[in-house]
C-alpha positions as CSV (number, residue, x, y, z in Angstrom):
1,M,126.2,53.7,148.0
2,H,124.1,50.9,146.3
3,K,121.5,50.9,149.1
4,N,121.1,54.7,149.0
5,Y,120.6,54.5,145.2
6,I,117.8,52.0,145.6
7,K,116.3,54.0,148.4
8,W,115.9,57.2,146.1
9,A,115.4,55.5,142.7
10,W,111.6,55.9,143.0
11,L,111.7,59.6,143.4
12,P,111.8,60.6,139.6
13,L,108.8,58.4,139.0
14,V,106.8,60.1,141.7
15,V,107.7,63.5,140.3
16,F,106.8,62.5,136.8
17,G,103.4,61.2,138.0
18,I,102.6,64.5,139.8
19,V,103.5,66.5,136.7
20,L,101.4,64.2,134.5
21,L,98.4,64.5,136.8
22,S,98.7,68.3,136.9
23,L,98.6,68.5,133.1
24,K,95.5,66.3,132.9
25,N,93.7,67.8,135.8
26,P,94.0,71.6,136.3
27,T,94.6,72.2,140.0
28,T,93.0,75.6,140.3
29,I,89.8,77.3,139.2
30,D,91.8,79.6,137.0
31,D,93.4,76.6,135.2
32,E,90.0,75.0,134.7
33,E,88.5,78.2,133.3
34,Y,91.5,78.6,131.0
35,F,91.3,75.1,129.5
36,N,87.5,75.5,129.1
37,E,88.0,78.8,127.2
38,F,90.7,77.3,125.1
39,S,88.5,74.4,124.1
40,N,85.6,76.6,123.3
41,H,87.5,79.1,121.2
42,N,90.0,76.9,119.4
43,K,87.9,74.8,117.1
44,V,89.1,73.9,113.6
45,F,86.7,72.4,111.0
46,S,87.2,70.8,107.7
47,V,86.0,73.2,104.9
48,E,82.8,72.4,103.1
49,L,83.0,72.0,99.4
50,P,80.4,73.7,97.1
51,T,78.1,71.2,95.4
52,D,78.4,73.1,92.1
53,I,81.1,75.4,91.0
54,N,82.5,76.5,87.6
55,F,85.4,78.5,86.2
56,A,84.6,80.9,83.5
57,G,81.3,79.0,82.8
58,E,83.1,75.7,82.5
59,A,82.0,73.1,85.1
60,V,84.4,71.8,87.7
61,P,83.9,68.0,87.7
62,L,83.6,67.4,91.4
63,D,82.3,63.9,90.8
64,R,86.0,62.9,90.2
65,F,87.6,62.2,93.6
66,Y,91.0,63.6,92.5
67,V,89.3,66.9,91.5
68,K,87.4,67.1,94.8
69,E,90.4,66.4,96.9
70,A,92.6,68.9,95.0
71,L,90.0,71.7,95.4
72,E,89.5,70.8,99.0
73,Y,93.2,71.2,99.6
74,E,93.3,74.7,98.1
75,L,90.1,75.8,99.9
76,T,91.7,74.6,103.2
77,V,94.9,76.5,102.5
78,N,93.1,79.8,101.7
79,T,90.6,79.4,104.5
80,Y,93.2,78.9,107.2
81,W,96.0,81.1,105.8
82,H,94.2,84.0,107.5
83,S,96.6,86.9,106.9
84,S,97.0,86.3,103.2
85,T,93.2,85.9,102.5
86,I,92.3,88.9,104.6
87,M,94.7,91.0,102.5
88,H,93.3,89.5,99.3
89,L,89.8,90.7,100.4
90,K,91.1,94.2,101.3
91,R,92.9,94.7,98.0
92,A,90.2,93.2,95.9
93,N,87.9,96.0,96.9
94,R,90.3,98.5,95.4
95,W,91.5,96.7,92.3
96,F,88.6,94.6,91.0
97,P,86.7,97.7,89.9
98,V,89.8,98.5,87.8
99,I,90.3,95.0,86.3
100,E,86.7,94.0,85.8
101,P,85.7,96.5,83.0
102,I,88.9,95.8,81.1
103,L,88.1,92.0,81.1
104,K,84.6,92.8,80.0
105,K,85.7,95.1,77.2
106,N,88.0,92.4,75.9
107,G,85.4,89.6,76.1
108,I,87.4,87.8,78.8
109,P,85.3,86.0,81.6
110,D,85.1,87.9,84.8
111,D,86.6,84.9,86.7
112,F,90.1,85.8,85.4
113,K,90.3,88.5,88.0
114,Y,91.0,85.7,90.4
115,L,94.0,84.7,88.3
116,A,95.5,88.0,89.1
117,V,95.0,87.3,92.8
118,A,96.7,83.9,92.4
119,E,99.6,85.4,90.5
120,S,100.4,88.4,92.7
121,G,97.9,88.9,95.5
122,L,97.0,92.1,93.6
123,R,100.5,93.6,94.3
124,N,103.2,94.8,92.0
125,I,105.7,92.1,92.9
126,V,108.7,90.6,91.1
127,S,109.2,86.9,91.0
128,P,112.6,85.2,91.3
129,A,112.4,84.6,87.6
130,G,111.7,88.3,86.9
131,A,108.0,88.1,86.2
132,T,106.6,91.5,87.2
133,G,103.4,93.2,88.3
134,F,99.8,92.2,89.0
135,W,99.8,89.8,86.1
136,Q,103.4,88.6,86.5
137,I,104.6,89.3,83.0
138,M,108.1,88.4,81.8
139,K,110.2,91.1,80.1
140,G,110.2,89.3,76.8
141,T,106.4,88.8,76.8
142,A,106.0,92.5,77.7
143,K,108.0,93.6,74.7
144,E,106.1,91.1,72.5
145,Y,102.9,92.8,73.5
146,D,104.2,96.3,73.1
147,L,104.6,97.2,76.8
148,E,107.5,99.6,77.3
149,V,110.2,98.2,79.6
150,N,113.5,100.0,80.1
151,S,115.5,101.5,83.0
152,G,113.2,104.4,83.4
153,I,109.8,103.0,82.5
154,D,108.2,99.6,83.1
155,Q,104.6,99.3,82.1
156,R,104.3,95.9,83.6
157,Y,103.6,97.9,86.8
158,H,100.8,99.8,85.0
159,V,97.7,97.9,86.1
160,E,95.4,98.9,83.2
161,K,98.0,98.3,80.5
162,S,99.2,95.0,81.9
163,T,95.6,93.8,82.2
164,E,95.1,94.6,78.5
165,V,98.2,92.4,77.8
166,A,96.8,89.6,79.9
167,C,93.5,89.8,78.0
168,E,95.2,89.6,74.7
169,Y,97.2,86.5,75.8
170,L,94.2,84.8,77.2
171,Q,92.1,85.4,74.1
172,T,94.9,83.9,72.0
173,A,95.1,80.8,74.2
174,Y,91.3,80.4,74.2
175,D,91.2,80.6,70.4
176,K,93.9,77.9,70.4
177,Y,92.3,75.5,72.9
178,G,88.6,76.3,72.9
179,S,88.7,76.1,76.7
180,W,89.0,78.9,79.3
181,T,90.4,76.4,81.7
182,L,93.2,75.4,79.5
183,A,93.8,79.1,78.6
184,A,94.2,79.8,82.3
185,A,96.6,76.8,82.7
186,S,98.7,78.1,79.8
187,Y,99.1,81.4,81.5
188,N,101.1,79.5,84.1
189,A,102.8,76.9,82.0
190,G,102.9,78.5,78.6
191,M,101.1,77.4,75.5
192,N,103.9,75.3,74.2
193,R,103.9,73.2,77.3
194,I,100.1,72.8,77.4
195,S,100.1,71.7,73.7
196,K,102.8,69.1,74.3
197,E,101.0,67.7,77.3
198,L,97.7,67.5,75.4
199,E,99.4,65.5,72.7
200,R,101.4,63.3,75.1
201,Q,98.6,62.5,77.4
202,G,95.9,62.2,74.8
203,E,93.5,64.4,76.8
204,N,91.7,67.7,76.2
205,N,90.6,68.4,79.8
206,Y,92.8,70.1,82.4
207,Y,91.2,68.2,85.2
208,D,92.1,64.8,83.7
209,M,95.7,65.6,83.1
210,I,98.9,65.4,85.1
211,F,101.1,68.5,85.3
212,G,104.0,69.6,87.5
213,Q,103.0,70.7,91.0
214,E,102.7,74.4,90.2
215,T,100.5,74.0,87.1
216,G,98.7,71.1,88.6
217,R,97.5,73.3,91.5
218,Y,97.0,76.4,89.5
219,L,93.4,76.2,88.5
220,Y,92.3,74.8,91.8
221,R,93.9,77.7,93.6
222,I,92.2,80.2,91.4
223,I,88.8,78.4,91.9
224,A,89.4,78.3,95.7
225,L,90.1,82.1,95.7
226,K,87.0,82.7,93.7
227,Q,84.9,80.7,96.2
228,V,86.4,82.3,99.4
229,L,86.4,85.9,98.0
230,N,82.8,85.6,96.8
231,H,81.6,84.0,100.1
232,P,84.0,85.2,102.8
233,K,81.6,84.7,105.7
234,D,81.1,81.1,104.8
235,Y,84.8,80.6,105.4
236,G,85.1,82.6,108.6
237,F,86.1,86.0,107.2
238,H,84.1,88.9,108.6
239,L,85.5,92.2,107.3
240,R,83.6,95.4,107.8
241,K,83.2,97.9,105.0
242,E,85.7,100.2,106.6
243,D,88.3,97.4,106.7
244,L,88.4,97.3,102.9
245,Y,90.8,99.4,100.8
246,I,89.0,102.0,98.9
247,P,89.7,102.5,95.1
248,Y,92.0,105.3,94.1
249,T,90.1,108.3,92.7
250,T,92.4,109.9,90.2
251,H,92.4,111.9,86.9
252,E,95.2,111.9,84.3
253,I,97.4,114.6,83.0
254,S,99.3,114.2,79.7
255,V,103.1,114.9,79.3
256,D,105.1,114.6,76.2
257,S,108.6,115.6,77.3
258,T,111.2,114.5,79.9
259,I,110.5,115.3,83.5
260,S,113.9,115.8,85.1
261,D,112.7,115.8,88.7
262,L,109.6,113.9,89.7
263,S,109.8,115.2,93.3
264,E,109.5,118.8,92.1
265,F,106.8,117.7,89.6
266,A,104.8,116.1,92.5
267,K,104.9,119.3,94.5
268,L,103.1,121.1,91.6
269,Y,100.1,118.9,92.4
270,E,100.5,119.1,96.2
271,L,101.9,115.6,96.4
272,N,105.1,114.1,97.7
273,Y,107.4,111.9,95.7
274,K,106.1,108.7,97.4
275,E,102.4,109.5,96.7
276,L,103.2,110.2,93.0
277,K,105.0,106.8,92.7
278,I,102.1,105.0,94.5
279,Y,99.7,106.2,91.8
280,N,102.2,105.7,89.0
281,P,104.5,102.7,89.9
282,W,105.5,102.3,86.2
283,M,107.8,105.3,86.6
284,R,110.9,103.5,87.8
285,Q,113.3,106.4,88.3
286,A,113.3,109.8,90.1
287,F,112.8,111.3,86.6
288,L,110.7,110.4,83.6
289,P,112.8,110.0,80.4
290,D,111.1,111.0,77.2
291,K,113.7,111.8,74.5
292,S,111.3,110.7,71.7
293,R,108.5,112.9,73.1
294,R,106.0,110.1,73.5
295,K,102.8,110.9,75.3
296,Y,102.4,109.5,78.8
297,R,99.5,109.9,81.1
298,I,100.2,110.4,84.8
299,K,97.6,109.8,87.5
300,I,96.9,112.5,90.0
301,P,94.4,112.2,92.9
302,K,91.2,114.1,92.1
303,S,91.3,115.9,95.4
304,N,94.5,117.7,94.5
């Protein structure tokens, strides 16, 4: 038994050597062509930072190594998280034309549209904490700013109305801090937290302060989104015009009484229930409650 064991002990080493050589040296023309194609098409590069960039007209101090590295991280994430960034580009074509004039009317810098992208990806989502809509507004904040939130209606899902609320909040924060960068940070952390950190750290510049991970990344993520969405081809995104989502073309009709059946209401305008809800996601039930006879404006496609 011992002699036979010694006789065959070398066999695993020979097999391992053959496998190793086959991996390093393709044995067929097909293998060689495959590995050449793989090498040619699978190249990943470090992102190139802009030499000069700002947020809302306020310069980003790229001369600080920690600022440069933080921005590089967010640019890398958004460059190579392909599916997410592609969807941002598609949705931005639909929703930026809605958001931009509201920001302009309220005197809020245009760059804040990228804050909405960072918050929700321009989707009516709900966070684990209950923040809702494009601008991720909490229920208490919504009521503070006179948005209607109840079991039948939630105006946090109303893009135009929630954008108006975001503008009001951001203007208040800017008036308090004199900085759009800090106003943006407060949208994530809250003004109380920003004020405490300004006092505790003895600083007045977001980029020179330490925050928790979420707030610490927040501005860099917004700036990275601005850079990639403004210059998509520089970061490898080549979308055709037909790939982008077109804006909704609608007109509004006024109602001032309860609609008991939104499905039947939709049919009056040659829509189905789903289409009506897509254009009016703030209506949260299969009916529209209006005991107080408030006036609501419902969006209907112009083609109908």
